[in-house]
Each structure stands twice: as C-alpha cells, then as structure tokens.
C-alpha positions in Angstrom: 0.0 0.0 0.3 1.6 3.3 -1.4 1.3 6.1 1.1 4.5 8.2 -0.2 4.0 11.6 -1.4 5.6 12.0 -5.0 5.8 15.3 -7.3 2.6 16.1 -8.9 3.1 15.2 -12.7 3.3 17.8 -15.4 0.3 19.3 -17.1 -0.3 20.7 -20.3 -2.9 23.4 -19.5 -4.6 22.4 -22.8 -7.7 21.1 -21.0 -8.6 23.7 -18.6 -12.5 23.6 -17.2 -14.3 26.8 -18.0 -15.8 26.8 -14.4 -17.5 30.1 -14.8 -19.5 28.8 -18.3 -20.0 25.5 -16.2 -22.1 27.5 -13.9 -24.1 29.3 -16.5 -24.9 26.6 -18.3 -25.8 24.7 -14.9 -28.0 27.5 -13.9 -29.7 27.1 -17.3 -30.3 23.2 -17.3 -30.6 22.5 -13.6 -34.3 23.5 -13.6 -35.0 21.2 -16.5 -32.9 18.3 -15.6 -32.1 18.4 -11.8 -35.6 17.6 -11.0 -33.9 14.7 -8.5 -30.8 16.0 -7.8 -31.5 18.2 -4.8 -29.6 21.1 -6.1 -26.7 18.9 -6.2 -25.1 20.2 -9.3 -25.8 23.6 -9.0 -24.3 23.6 -5.6 -21.2 21.9 -6.9 -20.7 24.1 -10.0 -20.7 27.4 -7.2 -18.6 25.7 -4.8 -15.9 24.4 -8.0 -16.3 27.9 -9.0 -14.7 29.1 -5.7 -12.2 26.6 -5.1 -11.4 25.1 -8.5 -9.1 22.5 -7.5 -10.2 19.1 -8.2 -9.5 15.9 -5.8 -7.2 13.1 -6.7 -6.5 14.8 -9.9 -2.7 14.8 -10.0 -2.9 10.9 -8.4 -5.6 9.9 -11.2 -3.5 12.0 -13.9 -0.3 10.0 -13.2 -2.1 6.4 -12.7 -3.7 7.0 -16.6 -0.9 8.2 -17.9 1.2 5.0 -16.2 -1.3 2.7 -18.3 -1.2 4.5 -21.2 2.2 4.5 -21.8 2.7 1.7 -24.6 -0.9 0.5 -24.3 -1.9 2.2 -27.7 -3.7 -0.5 -30.1 -2.3 -1.2 -33.7 -4.6 0.5 -36.0 -7.4 1.7 -33.3 -8.2 3.6 -31.0 -8.1 3.3 -27.1 -11.4 3.8 -25.1 -11.6 5.6 -21.8 -15.3 5.7 -19.9 -15.9 7.9 -17.2 -18.9 6.0 -14.6 -20.4 9.0 -13.1 -19.4 12.5 -14.1 -21.0 14.9 -11.8 -19.4 17.8 -13.9 -16.2 18.7 -16.3 -13.8 17.7 -13.6 -13.4 13.8 -14.5 -13.2 14.5 -18.4 -10.6 17.3 -18.1 -8.3 15.1 -15.7 -8.7 12.3 -18.5 -7.8 14.7 -21.3 -4.9 15.8 -19.5 -3.6 12.1 -18.6 -3.9 11.3 -22.6 -2.7 14.7 -23.8 0.0 12.8 -25.7 -2.4 10.2 -27.3 -4.9 12.8 -28.1 -5.9 11.6 -31.2 -6.5 7.9 -30.7 -8.4 8.3 -27.5 -12.1 7.7 -27.4 -14.2 8.9 -24.4 -17.8 7.6 -23.0 -19.3 9.6 -20.2 -22.1 8.3 -17.8 -24.4 9.8 -15.6 -28.1 9.5 -14.8 -28.6 13.7 -15.1 -28.6 15.3 -18.4 -27.2 18.3 -16.6 -23.6 17.3 -16.4 -23.8 15.3 -19.6 -24.3 18.4 -21.6 -21.3 19.9 -19.5 -19.1 17.1 -20.6 -20.4 17.1 -24.5 -19.4 20.8 -24.5 -16.3 20.8 -22.8 -15.5 18.0 -25.7 -16.8 20.2 -28.3 -14.5 22.7 -27.2 -11.5 20.6 -26.7 -12.0 18.7 -30.2 -12.7 15.4 -27.8 -14.2 12.3 -29.4 -16.7 11.9 -26.9 -20.3 10.0 -26.6 -22.3 10.9 -23.1 -25.2 8.4 -22.1 -27.8 9.2 -19.5 -27.4 5.7 -17.3 -28.9 5.4 -13.9 -25.8 3.2 -12.3 -28.3 2.0 -9.4 -29.5 -0.5 -12.3 -26.9 -0.2 -14.9 -27.7 -1.1 -18.8 -25.9 -0.9 -22.0 -22.9 -2.4 -23.6 -19.6 -0.6 -23.5 -15.8 -1.9 -24.1 -13.6 0.1 -21.9 -9.4 0.1 -22.2 -9.6 2.2 -18.8 -12.7 2.9 -16.4 -12.7 6.2 -14.2 -15.2 6.5 -11.1 -14.9 8.7 -8.3 -17.1 8.5 -5.7 -19.7 6.8 -7.3 -21.0 4.4 -4.3 -21.7 7.3 -2.1 -24.7 8.0 -4.8 -26.1 5.0 -4.4 -27.8 2.9 -1.9 -25.8 -0.1 -0.9 -27.8 -2.7 -2.7 -26.7 -1.0 -6.0 -23.1 -1.2 -5.0 -22.3 -5.0 -6.2 -24.7 -4.7 -9.6 -22.9 -1.2 -10.3 -19.0 -2.7 -9.7 -20.1 -6.1 -11.6 -21.2 -3.8 -14.7 -17.8 -2.0 -14.7 -16.2 -5.5 -14.5 -18.5 -6.2 -17.6 -17.5 -3.4 -19.7 -13.7 -3.8 -19.1 -12.0 -4.7 -22.2 -9.3 -7.9 -21.7 -6.5 -6.6 -20.0 -8.1 -3.2 -19.0 -8.2 -1.6 -15.5 -10.3 0.7 -13.3 -9.2 4.0 -11.6 -11.2 3.7 -8.6 -11.3 6.6 -6.1 -13.6 6.3 -2.8 -13.4 8.2 0.6 -14.2 6.0 4.2 -16.1 8.1 6.3 -17.5 6.9 9.5 -21.3 7.4 10.1 -21.3 10.9 11.8 -19.9 12.3 8.9 -21.8 14.8 7.7 -23.8 14.0 4.3 -25.1 16.9 1.8 -27.0 16.7 -1.7 -28.3 13.0 -2.9 -25.9 11.2 -1.0 -26.5 8.1 0.6 -25.9 6.6 3.9 -24.6 3.5 2.6 -20.7 4.2 2.9 -17.6 2.9 4.1 -15.4 2.9 7.3 -12.5 1.0 6.3 -11.1 -0.7 3.6 -12.2 -4.3 4.3 -15.9 -4.2 3.1 -15.1 -2.6 0.0 -12.2 -5.6 -0.8 -15.2 -8.0 -0.4 -17.2 -5.8 -2.8 -14.5 -5.7 -5.2 -14.1 -9.3 -4.8 -17.5 -10.4 -5.2 -17.4 -8.2 -8.4 -15.4 -10.3 -10.0 -12.5 -7.4 -9.5 -9.0 -7.5 -7.7 -6.8 -4.6 -6.1 -3.7 -4.5 -8.3 -2.3 -1.2 -6.3 -3.8 0.6 -3.7 -2.9 4.4 -1.9 -4.4 5.8 1.0 -4.1 9.5 2.0 -6.0 12.3 4.0 -8.0 14.8 1.6 -7.4 18.7 2.5 -10.6 19.6 4.0 -10.7 23.1 1.8 -10.6 20.8 -1.5 -13.0 18.6 -0.2 -15.4 21.3 0.7 -15.7 19.4 4.5 -14.9 20.7 8.3 -12.1 18.3 8.8 -10.2 15.9 6.8 -11.2 12.6 5.4 -9.4 9.3 4.1 -9.3 8.5 0.8 -8.5 5.2 -1.1 -7.3 5.6 -4.8 -7.2 1.8 -6.7 -6.8 0.5 -9.7 -8.3 -2.7 -10.3 -8.5 -5.7 -12.5 -10.7 -8.1 -13.4 -10.1 -11.1 -11.3 -7.9 -13.9 -12.8 -6.1 -11.6 -15.3 
C-alpha cells in the first residue's frame, strides 16, 4: 500500500475547465434536468468556482498515464469510460492524462442526470475530443460498452447499498481484456455530514470494499491511501480516501 508523497505530474494546460461557463450552463439546465438532484449540480458548480482544485487529479493523471504508456492498440483507438461525471472534472482529468495520445483516445461519459452530460458534451466540443455521453442510472446499469480504462470517482456514495454490487459488476463487464479501473472512494464514519443526494451506504474501512470488489469479479492491483485537504473537499475536517487500480479477477 503506497502512502509516499510523489511529485505532481506536469500538466499541458490544454484541457482547462471553464468553471464560470459551467455555472452559467448549470443555472440554465438544472431547472430542466435536475428534478431529482436536490440542487447538487448547481451547488457543486458554485463550490468549484470558489475552490477550483479537484480532488485526486494529480494522482489520477499519473495512474492513467502509467497505463496509457505503451498501450496504444495497433490500428485502433483506446477507449476511456467515465462512470458518473458530476461535471467536467473527470473528463478534463482524463484528457490531460491522455494529452500526448489525444488523437487516438475516445471517451464515453455516463451519468444519471442530463446536466453534467451537457457540460461534458460542451467541454468535448470545445477541446476537440471524441466523446459520447450516455444517460445511465448506475443503480441498475444498462448498456454495452467496451473500455480499456474506466474512471470512477465517489460513485458508490451516490448509490443505495443494494446497488453497489450491480454497479461494480457492470464496470467489470465493460472492461476489455487487460483493461483497468481507476477507482477513488472516501472512507467515512457514520457521523460524517452528508450533503446533496448522498446515500448513507458508506464504508468506514477498506475491508468491506475489498469484499465488494472481489464479489464483483475485480481484484486490487494497486492501492493508495491519503487524507483529503478539507479546503478541497469542502469539508470541516480531513477525510480518508483510497485510490485503487482494479483489474478483472484472473487476469
């Protein structure tokens, strides 16, 4: 388990988020699409404009680059799937990680709400990314995808506990042979504050997460732990986060 600090990866700066434009677009879209979101996307857009730094971005960029290096498929594209987008953060992170391979990377972005999907579609148009967005509820995931890399950040805290196993099994099903899941999740105790459409089906330690992943047919290839900066997390106190690289069991 790696807990050692590492230098932040160099960023090209070509795939910056326009957080002011995001807020304007969310203000227009939320009354139409966010009927079940309890104000989450509007609140998130406002918070990120005040504190634009994104949790785990350097670590996820590094992990993606490590796996993109030498992974170009002869005569074909490499597919990155984002399972639960929230806004443009993860798409921007993936695009930055894949900047050197920009011409041959394709993206699929999934979310249950059309608002973040519209943000991601606009980001892709602005930066010339080949991306498709899909409105999919990970409570009961449907659809057929084939991904070399899947990025999932904090997804489980937005799902009821009974949906965790179907969601993780879907990720396993969508992985191409040899593919990997970059999985970020925080560990919290039962007294932690919840805001927005967040379920209480959280994890207080890594052990139940290990059991969930194993039952879904995934194995942990690498695991990092770190403590969130409260200023970045929008929290009153530091919180424990795990960042894992997952592979299909048996590979």
